[in-house]
C-alpha positions as CSV (number, residue, x, y, z in Angstrom):
1,M,-30.7,4.1,-27.1
2,T,-32.1,0.8,-26.4
3,H,-35.6,-0.6,-24.6
4,H,-33.7,-0.6,-21.5
5,T,-33.1,3.3,-21.5
6,V,-36.5,3.7,-22.0
7,R,-38.8,2.4,-19.1
8,T,-41.9,3.4,-19.7
9,I,-43.2,6.7,-17.8
10,G,-45.5,6.3,-14.6
11,T,-48.4,7.5,-12.9
12,C,-48.2,6.9,-8.8
13,A,-50.2,4.2,-9.4
14,L,-48.3,3.0,-12.7
15,T,-44.9,3.1,-13.7
16,L,-44.7,4.9,-16.4
17,C,-41.5,6.3,-14.5
18,C,-38.9,6.9,-17.2
19,V,-35.8,6.6,-17.3
20,L,-33.7,7.1,-19.7
21,S,-30.0,6.5,-18.6
22,A,-30.1,10.0,-17.6
23,G,-33.3,10.6,-17.1
24,V,-33.2,11.7,-13.0
25,C,-31.6,15.1,-12.8
26,T,-29.1,15.3,-10.4
27,L,-30.2,17.4,-7.6
28,S,-28.1,18.9,-4.6
29,A,-28.9,18.8,-1.2
30,G,-31.0,21.2,0.9
31,V,-34.9,22.2,1.1
32,A,-36.5,25.0,-1.2
33,T,-39.7,26.2,-0.4
34,A,-42.5,26.5,-2.4
35,A,-44.7,28.9,-3.5
36,T,-49.1,28.7,-3.8
37,A,-50.3,28.5,-7.7
38,P,-54.1,28.3,-8.2
39,P,-56.1,25.3,-9.8
40,G,-56.2,26.3,-13.5
41,H,-55.6,24.2,-16.7
42,H,-53.4,21.5,-16.4
43,Q,-50.6,22.5,-18.5
44,Q,-50.4,25.3,-15.3
45,Q,-47.9,24.1,-13.0
46,H,-49.0,24.1,-9.7
47,Q,-47.4,24.5,-6.1
48,P,-48.2,24.0,-2.6
49,A,-48.7,27.2,0.0
50,A,-46.2,25.7,2.5
51,G,-44.6,22.5,2.8
52,R,-40.7,22.1,1.5
53,Q,-39.3,19.9,-1.6
54,V,-36.7,17.9,-0.2
55,L,-34.0,17.5,-2.9
56,L,-32.4,14.4,-2.8
57,D,-29.7,12.9,-5.3
58,G,-31.6,10.4,-7.7
59,A,-35.1,11.2,-6.7
60,V,-37.3,14.5,-8.2
61,N,-40.7,14.4,-6.5
62,V,-39.8,14.2,-2.3
63,R,-41.4,16.9,-0.1
64,D,-42.0,17.4,3.4
65,L,-45.8,17.7,4.8
66,G,-45.3,20.2,7.3
67,G,-46.1,24.0,7.3
68,Y,-49.4,23.8,6.3
69,R,-52.1,26.1,8.3
70,S,-55.3,23.8,9.2
71,H,-58.9,25.5,9.9
72,D,-58.2,26.0,13.8
73,G,-55.1,27.8,13.0
74,R,-52.5,25.0,14.0
75,T,-49.4,24.3,12.1
76,V,-48.4,20.5,10.4
77,R,-45.5,20.4,12.0
78,H,-42.3,19.9,9.7
79,G,-40.0,16.7,9.9
80,L,-42.6,14.2,10.2
81,V,-44.1,13.1,7.3
82,F,-42.4,12.9,4.2
83,R,-44.3,12.3,0.3
84,A,-41.9,11.1,-2.3
85,D,-41.5,9.2,-5.9
86,A,-39.7,6.3,-6.4
87,L,-36.5,5.8,-4.5
88,N,-34.7,2.9,-6.5
89,Q,-32.2,5.4,-8.0
90,L,-31.1,7.3,-4.8
91,T,-27.0,8.0,-4.9
92,A,-24.9,8.3,-2.4
93,T,-25.6,11.4,-1.7
94,G,-29.1,11.2,-1.8
95,R,-28.6,8.4,1.2
96,T,-26.8,10.5,3.2
97,R,-29.1,13.6,3.0
98,L,-32.5,11.4,3.7
99,A,-30.6,9.7,6.5
100,G,-30.4,12.8,8.2
101,L,-33.3,13.8,7.8
102,G,-34.1,10.8,10.4
103,M,-36.3,8.9,9.0
104,R,-37.9,5.6,11.1
105,E,-40.2,4.0,8.3
106,V,-40.6,4.0,4.7
107,V,-43.6,3.0,2.8
108,D,-43.7,1.9,-0.5
109,F,-47.1,1.5,-2.2
110,R,-45.5,0.1,-5.5
111,T,-46.6,-3.3,-6.4
112,S,-43.9,-6.2,-6.5
113,T,-44.0,-5.9,-10.8
114,E,-42.8,-2.5,-10.0
115,V,-40.0,-3.0,-7.7
116,A,-39.0,-5.9,-9.6
117,R,-39.0,-4.0,-13.0
118,D,-37.1,-0.6,-11.6
119,G,-35.3,-1.5,-8.7
120,A,-35.8,-1.5,-5.1
121,D,-35.4,1.2,-3.0
122,R,-31.7,2.6,-2.0
123,L,-32.0,3.7,1.7
124,P,-29.5,4.5,4.6
125,E,-28.1,1.1,6.6
126,G,-30.7,0.3,8.8
127,L,-33.6,1.9,7.5
128,A,-36.4,-0.7,6.3
129,V,-39.2,-0.3,3.8
130,T,-42.3,-1.6,4.6
131,A,-44.2,-3.0,1.4
132,R,-47.6,-1.7,1.1
133,P,-48.6,-2.5,-2.8
134,V,-51.8,-0.6,-4.1
135,D,-52.7,-2.2,-7.4
136,D,-53.2,-0.3,-10.5
137,S,-55.9,-2.7,-11.5
138,G,-53.9,-3.6,-14.9
139,L,-53.4,0.2,-15.9
140,S,-49.6,-0.2,-15.7
141,A,-49.6,-3.1,-18.2
142,E,-52.1,-2.1,-20.8
143,V,-49.8,2.0,-20.7
144,D,-47.2,-0.2,-21.3
145,A,-48.7,-2.9,-23.9
146,V,-50.1,0.3,-26.0
147,I,-46.5,2.2,-26.2
148,A,-45.1,-1.4,-27.1
149,T,-46.9,-1.6,-30.4
150,R,-45.2,1.3,-31.6
151,D,-48.0,1.6,-34.0
152,P,-49.3,5.7,-34.0
153,V,-53.1,4.8,-34.8
154,A,-53.3,2.1,-32.0
155,Q,-51.9,4.3,-29.4
156,R,-53.8,7.2,-30.5
157,K,-57.0,4.9,-30.3
158,A,-56.2,3.9,-26.8
159,L,-54.7,7.1,-24.9
160,G,-56.5,9.8,-27.3
161,G,-59.5,11.8,-27.4
162,G,-59.9,11.9,-23.8
163,A,-59.4,7.8,-23.4
164,A,-56.2,8.6,-21.3
165,E,-58.2,11.0,-18.7
166,A,-60.7,8.2,-18.2
167,L,-58.4,5.4,-17.4
168,M,-57.2,8.0,-14.8
169,R,-60.5,9.0,-13.4
170,G,-61.1,5.4,-13.1
171,L,-57.4,4.8,-11.5
172,Y,-58.6,7.1,-8.9
173,R,-62.0,5.8,-8.2
174,G,-60.2,2.2,-7.6
175,F,-58.4,4.2,-4.9
176,V,-61.6,4.5,-2.9
177,S,-63.1,1.3,-3.9
178,D,-60.8,-1.2,-3.6
179,P,-60.4,-2.9,0.2
180,G,-57.1,-3.9,-0.9
181,S,-55.9,-0.1,-1.1
182,S,-58.2,1.1,1.5
183,A,-56.3,-1.3,4.1
184,R,-52.9,0.4,3.0
185,F,-53.5,3.8,3.4
186,A,-55.4,3.0,6.5
187,A,-52.4,1.0,7.3
188,T,-49.6,3.7,6.8
189,L,-52.3,6.6,8.8
190,R,-52.0,4.4,11.6
191,D,-48.5,4.0,11.4
192,L,-48.3,8.0,11.9
193,A,-51.0,8.0,14.9
194,R,-48.5,6.2,16.7
195,H,-46.6,8.2,19.7
196,D,-43.4,6.5,19.2
197,S,-43.5,5.8,15.1
198,G,-40.9,8.8,13.9
199,P,-40.9,10.5,10.6
200,L,-42.2,8.4,8.0
201,L,-41.6,8.4,3.9
202,F,-44.3,7.0,2.0
203,H,-43.9,7.2,-2.4
204,C,-44.7,5.0,-5.1
205,S,-43.6,5.2,-8.3
206,S,-43.6,8.9,-9.3
207,G,-45.1,10.4,-6.0
208,K,-48.1,11.2,-7.5
209,D,-51.3,9.3,-7.7
210,R,-51.1,7.0,-5.2
211,T,-48.6,9.3,-3.2
212,G,-51.5,11.8,-4.1
213,W,-54.1,10.6,-2.8
214,M,-52.6,9.8,0.4
215,S,-51.2,12.7,1.3
216,Y,-54.4,14.7,0.4
217,L,-56.4,12.6,2.9
218,L,-53.3,12.9,5.6
219,L,-54.0,17.1,5.3
220,R,-58.3,17.0,5.2
221,I,-57.7,14.9,8.7
222,L,-55.6,17.6,10.0
223,G,-58.1,19.9,9.0
224,V,-56.1,21.7,6.1
225,P,-58.7,23.5,3.6
226,Q,-59.4,21.8,0.9
227,R,-58.0,24.1,-1.4
228,T,-54.9,23.9,-0.2
229,A,-55.3,20.0,0.0
230,E,-55.8,20.0,-3.7
231,A,-52.9,22.7,-4.6
232,D,-50.4,20.4,-2.7
233,Y,-51.9,17.4,-4.5
234,L,-51.5,19.6,-7.8
235,A,-47.9,20.5,-7.3
236,S,-46.7,17.0,-8.2
237,N,-47.1,18.5,-12.1
238,T,-44.2,21.3,-10.9
239,Y,-41.8,18.8,-9.5
240,R,-42.0,15.7,-12.1
241,S,-42.3,18.6,-15.3
242,A,-38.5,18.3,-16.4
243,A,-37.9,14.6,-15.9
244,D,-41.7,13.7,-17.9
245,A,-40.5,16.0,-20.8
246,Q,-37.3,14.1,-20.8
247,T,-39.0,10.7,-21.1
248,R,-41.2,11.9,-23.5
249,A,-38.2,12.9,-25.9
250,G,-36.7,9.9,-25.3
251,L,-39.4,7.4,-26.5
252,R,-40.1,9.7,-29.6
253,S,-35.9,9.5,-30.1
254,A,-36.2,5.7,-29.6
255,G,-38.8,5.3,-32.0
256,L,-41.8,3.9,-29.3
257,M,-44.0,6.7,-29.8
258,Q,-44.3,9.6,-32.8
259,D,-47.2,11.2,-30.7
260,P,-45.4,10.6,-26.9
261,G,-47.6,13.8,-25.5
262,L,-50.7,11.5,-25.9
263,L,-49.2,10.3,-22.4
264,I,-49.4,14.2,-20.8
265,P,-52.9,12.7,-19.2
266,V,-51.0,9.9,-17.3
267,Q,-47.5,11.7,-16.5
268,E,-50.2,14.6,-15.1
269,V,-52.1,14.7,-11.9
270,R,-55.5,16.9,-12.7
271,P,-58.1,18.4,-10.5
272,A,-60.4,15.4,-12.6
273,Y,-58.8,12.7,-10.7
274,L,-59.3,14.2,-7.4
275,D,-62.9,15.0,-8.3
276,A,-63.1,11.0,-9.3
277,A,-62.0,9.3,-6.1
278,L,-64.0,12.6,-3.9
279,D,-66.9,11.4,-6.1
280,Q,-66.6,7.7,-5.6
281,V,-66.2,8.4,-1.8
282,R,-69.7,10.6,-1.9
283,R,-71.3,7.6,-4.1
284,D,-70.0,4.9,-1.3
285,Y,-70.0,7.0,1.8
286,G,-71.5,9.8,1.7
287,S,-68.9,12.3,3.5
288,L,-65.4,12.6,3.2
289,D,-66.0,12.2,7.0
290,H,-67.8,8.7,6.5
291,Y,-65.3,7.2,4.2
292,L,-62.0,7.9,6.9
293,T,-64.2,5.5,9.6
294,R,-66.4,3.5,7.2
295,G,-64.4,2.6,4.4
296,L,-60.6,3.1,5.9
297,G,-61.9,2.0,9.1
298,L,-60.3,4.5,11.2
299,D,-61.6,5.3,14.7
300,H,-61.9,8.3,16.4
301,R,-59.5,7.9,18.8
302,T,-56.7,7.6,15.5
303,L,-57.9,10.1,14.0
304,A,-57.1,12.6,17.1
305,A,-54.1,10.8,17.9
306,L,-52.9,12.0,14.1
307,Q,-54.1,15.6,14.7
308,A,-52.2,15.5,18.3
309,R,-48.9,14.2,17.5
310,L,-48.9,16.1,14.2
311,L,-50.0,19.5,14.5
312,H,-48.6,22.2,16.7
């Protein structure tokens, strides 16, 4: 196995998006309904109460955000908002399936470095991508460099003993505190609020951190209860589990890491990461409502338009 067949795994905000030559499982087209699992220990798998996994050849964490119930009894419409991991490995079958969803816009939160390294989205003909890169403040490069040392002592020092978790919490705080990140999340929400926008898909590398925060914000704007929105966020652990385990096995067999389990905190989503972003919201803005209006600059007309368009 060469260095090119193992790409460092990733967070949604990183890339660590692995892929061994056979690292992304081939899935038949279709839709599977996910079931609820309460938040708990980080090794527990989580699935959302509603929402559907969209099975695309070449991606593993693609979901329709429709089906969740809001506080007022309305339901998020199916077929209008999709969240995903990177689409750079979509097969012809996957692209055909994506075209069948009637997608009008794809928003890519990956950085230009990630796109150059892993490849641009492979989309159906005529479907354009909107690049809205959300930076990871050097976290991806830092983890990549640690893996490249092949030094188990250095890797344990950099990632063990809670260090990896601390890096991830810092990443999530940056989603809130970085003005560039806020601008890109806000622009995507404005796109979704337009009455003529049609179905939209947003994604990053693993579909869990940048995409997870974006999805959480949207569901909360739509009045979906906090626990339900958190369950949707945590469901990435279920959908990514097999691919992430294969990545760790590949890193070990390639001699890059003796203990690839050190990367599990980077591969996973955890309640503590989401809590870090929400704590930053409280520190900087006092409440989620104030973050939406002051931090993201969304006026009440835009928030009302999101609810009117995406709920029924």
